[in-house]
Each structure stands twice: as structure tokens, then as C-alpha cells.
N, C-alpha and C positions, 0 to 999 in steps of 0.2 A: 112536530117538536124536534129540536136538534138531538144529535146522538148523546146518550147519557155520558156525563162526565163524573169524575171523582173530585170532590171539593174537600180541601183540608182547611179548616177554619180554627184559628187560635182565639183564645178569649171567648169561648163559645157558651159559657154558662149564663151570661146575661148581656143586656145592652144590644149593641149592633151585632155582636157575635152571635147571640141567640137568634136574632132576626135573620141573619145570613143563613144559619142552619135551616130555619124554617123555609126561607125563600128557595134555597137550593133543593131541598127535599120536595117542595111543592112543584118545582120545575121538572121533577123526575130524575134528578141527579142522585148519586151516592155521596154521602157526606161523612167525613171524619171530623167529629166535634172534639176539639182539644181544649181542656180547661184545667186549672189548678184544683177545682172542686168538681170533678166529673159527676158526683152524685146529684148535683143540681140539674144537670142535663138529663140524666136518667130519670129523675123524678118527674121532669116535665114531659119527656118524650118517650120514655120506656125503651124498648128494644125493637129493632126492625132490620130486615135484610139489607136495607140501603143506608143504615146508620151504624157507625162505629164510634163509641165514646172512649176517649183515651185521656189519661191524666198527663198533664204537661205544665211544667213551669218553664217558660221560654228562656229563662236565664241559665238553664242547665243544658249544655251541649249534649251530654249523654242522654238526658231526657228527650231532647229533640230527635236524636238518632233513633231511640227506642220507639217513640210515637210514630215516626215516619216508617220504620220497619214494620210495625203493626198494621199501618194503613196499607202498605204494599202487600203484606201477607194476606190481608183480607180482600182487597179490591184489585190488586195487580198493577196499579198505576196511580199517579196523582196528576190531574190535569190543571187544577187551579189551587194555588196556595193563597190564602188571605191572611196576611200578618195584621191581625186586628187587636191582639192582646196589648193592653197598655195601662198606664197609671198616670195620674196628674198630680205632680208635686207643685204646690203653689207657695209663693213666698218671695220676698226680695232676696237677691243673690246672696248678700252677706248674712241673711238669716238661715240659709240652707247649710246644713253640716256637710262635710266632705263625704260622709257616708250616704247622705241623701242624694247628693249629686251623682255618686257612683250608682246608687240604686235606680235613680231615674233613667240614666243612660243604659243601665243593664236591661231594664224592662223594655224601654221604647226604641232603643237603637241596637244594642248587642243582641237582644232577644230575637228580633226579626232576622238578624244575621245568622244566629244559631239555627233557626228553623229552615231558613233558605239554604244554608250550607248543607243541611241534611237532605233537602228535597232536590237540589239541582242535579245530582248524579242520576236520579230517576228521570227527570225531565230531559236531560241530555241524551239518555239512552232512548227515550221516546221520540226525540227530535221535535218536541212540542211542549207547551205549557204556558201558563199565565201566572205571574207574580203580582198580586194585588197588595199594595202597601197603604194601610190606612194612616194617613197623616193627620193634619189639622189645619185650621186657619193660621195657627201659630207657626206652621211650616212655611207660610207665605210672609207673614208680618209678625214680628215679636211684640208681645204685650207686657206692659208693666205688671209685676208680681208673677210672671210666668217665665222668667229668663232661663231657668234650667229646663223646664218643659219645652220651651221654644228651641233650645239647643238640641234636644233629643229629636224633635220633629224636623228641624232644618237638616240635621245630620242624616236622618232617614231619607230625606229627599235628595241630598247630595250623593249619598251612597247609591240610591236607586238610579239616578241619572247616569252615573258612571257604570253601574252594573248592566244597564240596558244594552249598550253596544258590545259588551263582553259576551252576553248570552244570546244575542239576536241571531248569530250564525247557526245556533242549534234549534231555531224555531221557537225560542222562548221569548215571550212578550212581557212588558211591565205596564202596570197601571197605578198611578198615584191617586188616591182619593182624599180630597180636602173637605171634610165635613165642617160646616159652620156649627151653630149651637143646636144640638140634637138631644133629645131626652134618652140618653144612653146609660145614665148612671155614672158618667165620668165625674160629675159634680157631687155625687153621693158620698156618704161616709166611707164606703169600701174602696173608692178610687181616689178621692180627693185627700191628699196628704199635705199637712200644714208644716210650717218650719219647726225645726228642732231648737233653733237658737233665738235669743232675744237681743235686739240691738236697739238701744234707746232712741237713736235718731230716726228709726223707722217705725217706732211703736204705734204712733197715732194712725199713720197711713196704713200700716199692716193690719191693725184692728178693723179699720173700715173695709179694706179689701177682703179680709177673711169673712166678714159678715156678708159682703156682697156675694162672694162665691158660694157660700153655704145656702144663700137664699135662691140660687139659680136652679137647684136640683128639682126636676119635675116641672119647670116652667119654661124650658127652652122651646122655641117654635118648631124645630125640625122633628119629623116623624121617622125614627130609625127603621121601621118596617118598610116604609116607602123607599128609603135609601137602599136597603138590602135588596129589594126586588129590582131596583134600577141597576145595581151592581151586577146581579145575576144576568139581567138582560144585556147590559153593555159588554159583559165578558164574551158574549157570543158574537158580537159585531166584528166585522173585518173591514177596514183595519180597526183594531181595538183602540179606543181612546187612551192616550197616554196619561191624561189627567182628567179627573172628574171634580169639578167645583160644585160641591153639594150645598145648595142653599144660596139665597140672594146675598146673605152676609159674606159667604165665602167668595162669591163673584166680586163683591165690592172690595174685599181685601186684595184680590188678585189685580183689580184695576188700580187700586192704590199703589201696590208694589210696582206695577208697570209704569205708572206716572213718576214714581220716585226714581226708578232706574233711568227713565228717559231724561229726567232733569239732571241726574248725575252725569250721564253721558254728555249732555250739552255743556255742563259746567267744566268737565274735563277737557273737552275739545277747545273751549274758549280759553282755558289756561295756557294751552299751547306747550305743555311740558313734553320733552322728548328725552327718552332714557336710552336711546341707541348709543352703542359704543362709537366714539368719534364725533358725537353731536355736541352742540353748544349747550344742550340742556333745554333749549326752547325751540319751538317751531312757530311759524306764523299761525295764529289762531285761525281755525277753519270751522266756524259754526255751521252746523248742519242739523237738520231734523228729519226724522223718518217720515217719508211721504208714501201713503198707501193710495194706489190708483183705484179706478172704478172696478177693476177685476179682482181687487184684494191683494195685489202684488206690491211688495215694498220696492219703491224705486231705488236704483243704484245711487249711492251717495255721490254728490257732485264735487265734493272737495275733500275726499278722504285720501289716505296714503295708498301706496300700491296694493298692499294686502286688502284693505277695505274696498278699494275700487274693483279689483278682480273678483273677490268673493261676492261683492254686491251684485255684479253682473251675472255671475254664475247662479246665485240664488234667484235672481230675477228671471233667468231663463228656466230654471226649475219650476218656479211659480207659474210661468206661462204654460208649461206642459200640464201642470195640475189644473189650471184654468180650462184648457182645451179639452180635458177629459172629465171635468167636474160634472157630477150628476147623471152620468150615462150608465146604463145597465149593459149587460153582455151584448145585446143586439146593437146598441149604439156604438159600442167600442169596436165591433167587428165589421162595421161598414167599410167598404172599399170603393175607390173611385176608378172608373174606366178599367184599364187592364192592369193597374198597379196591384201588387200583392200587399202593399202596406195598409194597415188599419191603425186606429188609435190604440187598440190592444197590443199590436206588435211593437208600436213605438214605446209604450210603457215598459214592456218586457225587455226590449232592446236597451233602453236607457238604464234599466236596472242592471243589466249585464255590463254596460259600459262603466257605470259607477263602480261596480265591484272589480271590474277588470283593471281600471287605472289606479284606483285608490287602495283597494284591499290587496289585489294580487301583485301589481307592479310596485306601487309605492311602499306598502307595508311589508310585502313579501309573504303574505299569508297564503295558505292553500285555498283553493276555490271552495265556496260554500254551495249548498244545494240551492237551486236545482242545477247549477252549472257543473258541479263536481261529477255528476253521473253521465255527462254528455261528452262524447269524443267529437270535438269541433272539427277535427281534420276529416272525419267521415261525414259529419252532419253540419257543414258550414251554414251559418244563418239560422241555426236551430231555434234560437229565441224568437226570431221573426215569424217562422213558419208554425211554431207550436203555440203561439200566444192565444189563438182563437179557441183553444181547448181549455183555457183557464177561466175561472170566474172573475167577474169585475172586482170583487173584494180581494181575491188572491193576487190579482195583478197590482192593485193599488198598494197592498201590503208589501209585496215583493219590491216595488219601486221605492216606497217611503222608507222601508227598512234599509235598503241599499244606500239611500241618500243619508240617512242617520249615521250609518257606518262611515261613510265618506267624510261627513262633517267632523266626526270624532277623530278620525285619522289625520285630517288636515290640521285640526286644532293642536294635536299632539306634535305634529311636524313643525308647526309654526313656533312652538316653544323651544325648538332646537335650532336648526339652521335656517328656518324660515322658508321663503320661496326658493332658496338655493338648495334645499334638501334634495339629495339624490336618492332615487328609488333603490330598494334592496336588490331587485332583479335587473339583469342586463339584457339588452337586445342581443340578437344572434351575432351581430358584428362587434359586440363589446361596448357599444355606445349606451348611454342612458340619459333620458331627459331629466330636467329639473322639475320640481313641483310647480314652478312658474309655468313651464311649458305645458304640463298636464292640465293646469287650471285653464290656460288660454285654449288649449285643445278642447276641453270640455265645454267652454262657452261656445266655441264654433260648432261643436257637435249638436248641442241643444238648439242653437239658433237655426241651424240647417233643418233639423227635424221638426222644430216648431212651425216652420213654414209649411211642411207637409201636414202638420196637425191642424193648422188653420184651414186648409182646403178640406181636410177630412171632416172637421167639425161642421163646416158649412154644408157639406153633403148630408150630414146627419139631421140637423134641425134648422139650418139657415143661419146659425149664429156666426158672426164674423168679428174680426178684430185684427190687430197687428200680427 
């Protein structure tokens, strides 16, 4: 079994939260069970050395600070935070009072922010941690009669996606969980909150929707105990999945959202609108569709603008390295050819270093993150190449994918400013500095060169060949 962790679970009195407490305890972990009604947890589980029950209303920042302090006093650390507490406000938007809108956002969006804010200093000090955000199918696709609830869950996901690159340099990971319909009690009378207001134009539809939702409690197809056990298991995986689509209904919603976005992308390309300063407002339409090859790589677009073309080729080269290292364990990643010192492990670690070097260190001007920060490269040149065979396969993949995620976020931010003409914060020793355009082209060349090595190395491992 993996090393014991400390789990902090909000909304732990019932539903998925209660099942998460059970699953984490069964896996041998210590658990902080946080609930507005802690007596319900104590009645069910009693007291134990690995269980701390604390009272917590997630809408209270002071309450969150106190609960986290109690957890650290008892167990010394927090390894996994599960932001599970939530409520479900149902109604047409105009039927929801302003107080109800504020309460829904306070519980489902600001509440997780309060608890996460209290936990992050502990995880930063540890240089590790996992933030699990329990979202919903409504975080993917909005539903009629759930507009305010959908806003809270979409907000949770938007915040999490931006938080991820902010905390990744500290070894902190994020996981969004999108449950479909599960028997969690969310449709029960304690969690299902109906409109304060009556609007005649909605009355008939609202009555039908209200009746439908009230009839769902206890009849949903998903088993929250199975989901809880899956979350505990997935939290131990490296790399940790960034999103868990829980249930066939959640998968269908994600597919629906993907199709809708793809259609909207095509429609916008076909309109040919151009909002660049100095443009005529139109460009020649350049219809394009995403083509996925047999290796699972998105082909670079054939008729995109300069940014789309360059980033398309860079992501294609990144996907090629992922393909060449896919499915290999430590033994496979460490295979070398003839007298070469290169292995697929060393290529993964080297490209993680290159991503951070050019985008985080040079372009953004950030200080180096671990593991690079602790190494004197003037004394140990090529350290990342020579040390890679000491790392596990999971650690290498996490190191590389995290670096790529940071790079993408940094480039996206730069493109909102001066675009490809963005100048890095740092200067070379001679005072020169490359543009973002130069860095992206250099990265394409770097990946392409090393992917040639990766092709030969993969063939030596199991005979798989390709471009």
C-alpha cells in the first residue's frame, strides 16, 4: 500500500463526502472529516486515531482557517483536499432571488476557495499536495432550471484551471471530478433548494421541473461509494488525472460539449472576422477541422494564422514525444542504443527542463522550480540527461506534462499582450533577447531533433516504428 496520506474532506456528513471518508480510511489514510453537522459523522464512525471530525461551514473563511489548523495540529500535514461540500439551487434564473444566487455561489464556488486558501500554505510548505474539486455535469453543459447552479460549477472549473499552473511549481496538483447522476442526496430535501420567487410566465414549466427533480432522489444510477473508492485510487496515480468524468452520462456531456466547441470553432473560421489593429475586419475564410492521426496526435492546421500554425506544430511535436514514450515502464524508458547515453527517460527529463528554461525562466522571468532549482548546472552540465534513469516512469511523465502545462499557460498570457513579438523578461549576456516567435520556432526544432532520437530508441525497446 502507498504511504499513508492525510485527507481533508468537506461535506463529510453524507453523500459522496461520507463515502470518501470511508474509502480513504479503508485505504489506510488519516482523514479530517469536515461537516456543518459533525455529530452525524461521529454517530456513524465514532472516534479513531486516524479520524478527526471538525465542524465547518465552508462559507466562513475563519471557520476554514480553524478547521485546517486543527487538522495540522492533529496530523502535521494535509496531502489531499477534497472540496466536496455543495448545495443544489434549482429554478429558472428569474425565479431565484438575489440572496439565493449569492448563497449558491457562496457554497459551491467561494466555499472551495475559502478552504483551498487555508490549505495552500501548508501544501506549499510541503512542496506537495492534491486539490480535488467535485464539480458536476453542469460544469460541462448548462441545464434548464439549473442556471445558477451551473454558474457555480462552471466558475469552480474556470478557477481550478487557472489555479493549476499557479500552484504546480510547488508540487501541487489539481483534479476536477464531474459526477453524472449519483445517489448522493443532492436531489434530497436537505440539498435541493427551490426558488424563492414566482414568475407567472414560468409557472407551468417550473412546477413540472420541480416535480421531476424531487422524484430523482434515490433513483439516480450512480453509486457514490464506487466513485469514492475510484477517487482515492486515482489520487495515487502519477500523473494524476486532471479530470475524472464519472459515469456514462458525464462522458456523453463532455462529448456534447466537445462537439459544440468544434462546431463553433468551424463557424468562426468560416466567418473570416479579423479584429487585429490595422485589418479590414475580414480575412479570407479558412475552414479547417481538427484531424487526429493514428498515433492520437492532432495534425497541425493547414490554413491557420501564424500563431495557430506555430503552436499547432509545437503541440504536434510534443504529442510525438508522448507517443514515443507511451506505455513504457522504467525498464523501457531506460533503454540505450549502442554507445549513446540517451534514453527515452533522459529525453523526457531534458524536454521538461527545456520547456521550463525557455518559457518559465526566460520568457516569464520566473525563478527556476524544482528539480532544476537545486542543481548548479555550471558544475553539473547535462544533469537532467544523466539523472533521468534514477526517476520513476510516473515522475518523469508528471515532470514533463507539468512543464508543458506551465508553458502553455505562459504563452497564452503572452499572446494576449504583444503576441509573438513578446520580449522575454531576461536578457542574454550580450544584451540581446529573442522574441516569443523565436522561442517557439526553437522549441519546434528542439523537439523535432529529439523525436528523431526517440524514434530510434522506441524501435530498440519493442520494435515500434513511425515517423
